[in-house]
N, C-alpha and C positions, 0 to 999 in steps of 0.2 A: 504493500500500500504506500510505497515511497512518496510520490507527489500528489496523492489524492487528497482532496479537501472534503472528505466525508468519512463516516464510520462504516464498518462492515455491514451494519444493519441498514444504513442508508443505501448502500449498494444493492442489497437484495430488494429493498423497497422500490428502487428505481427500475428494477426489471419488470415491475407491474405498472408503475406510473408512466414510464416512457415506453409505450407500446411499440413493439417491433416483432416481426415474424421470426427474428433471430435474436436470441438473448446473448449479449456479449458482456463479459465481466472483465474489468480492467485488472491487470496484475497477472502474475504467474499462477498456473494451476496449483502449485504447491501451497500457495498462500490460502487458497480456498479449501484444499484437501484437508487442512488442519481443522476445519469446521464443517464436517459433513452434515450436521443437523440442520444447518441453514439451507441446504439444498432441498429440503422437504417443501419449503415455500416456493421455490423455483419450479420443482417438478410438479407441483399442484396446479400450475398455470396451463391447464388443458384447454386447447382452443378448438373450434372458434368460440369466442366469448358469446354467452347468451345475453349479457347486458354489461354495460360499462357506464359509470357515472363519476363525475368529479363531485365529491361530497362537500368539500370546503377548501379554503386556501386564500392566499393573497398573491396575486401575480408577481412573479420574480422573487418571492420570499419563501413560500411553503405551499404544499398541496397535499390533499388526501384524495385518493382514487379508490373506487370499488369496482371490481369486475366479478362476474359470475362465470365460472368455468363450464365447459360443456357437460361435465359430470354433475353439475348442480352445486358444487362447493363455491363458497364466496371467499374472495381475497380482498383485503383492504391494505393499503400502504400509504404511509405519510413520509415525505422527505422535506427537509428544510435547508435553508441557506446556512450561513455561519453563525446564526443566532439560535440558541437553544429555545425551546418552546414547551409549554404544557397546556394540554387541552383535553377535551373529551370528544370521542367519535361516536355519534348516534348510530345505532344498529336498526333504525326503523325501516330500512330497506329489506330486512329479512322477512321471509314468510312466517306464518305461525309455526310453532314448534320450538324444540330445544336444540342448541348447537354447541358443539365443543369448539372453543376458541383456543387455538395455539397462538400465543403472542410472542413475537420476536421483538425485543426492545433493547435500546442502548442501556448499559449499566449506568448507575448514578455517577460514576467517575469517567464516563466516556467523553471524548472530545476529539474532533477531527485533527487537531494538531498534536495532541499528547498521548491519546489512548484510543486509537481507532478500532481496536478489536475487542473492546470491553462490552459484553452484551449478556443478556439473560433470556431464558425461554420459560414461559409459564403457561399453564392451561387453566381454563375457566369455562363453566357452563353459562351460556347466555341465551337470551330470547329477543325477539323483535321488540323494539322500544327501549332496551337496555342501552347503556353506553359504556365504552371502554376508555379508561384513562390512557392518554397517549403523551408521555413525556419524551421529548427528543433532545438529544445533546446538541451542542453547537456542531453543525455539519452532519447531524444525525438523521435517524429514521426510526420507523415503527412499522411492523408488518403483522397482519393477522390472517390466519387461515381458519375459516369457519366451516365445520362439517356437521351436517344434520345428524342428530342422535335419534335412535328408535324410540 
């Protein structure tokens, strides 16, 4: 992650936010191989998209995007500029039912200049109308994979 101005979570978030038919990750494969759990977010991006929406943001500063994969799973990603942010992402786009949210987020000490690979992964059960806290480090990101529960 030599000259990147983002955290590792921001990079996986951008694979969803910046839509392309070809996902390209900057840096050497070895840098990502050290964090295989992050690839579950990327491999869940099954296309064609059933729906895509920009949920919130401020042009040139930060963005939150939602996409529904062809298998019905929902993916949400937030990426920011050099400023850290904290907010909530509403899940009102979800249909009725319960969903397991796998949340990929910057660690509290993450920063694009000093600690780019500090992150944590947590799981939570959510429903439509809930919201998820999204704290992003300076140059950071936040990604959520939402799978329907029986």
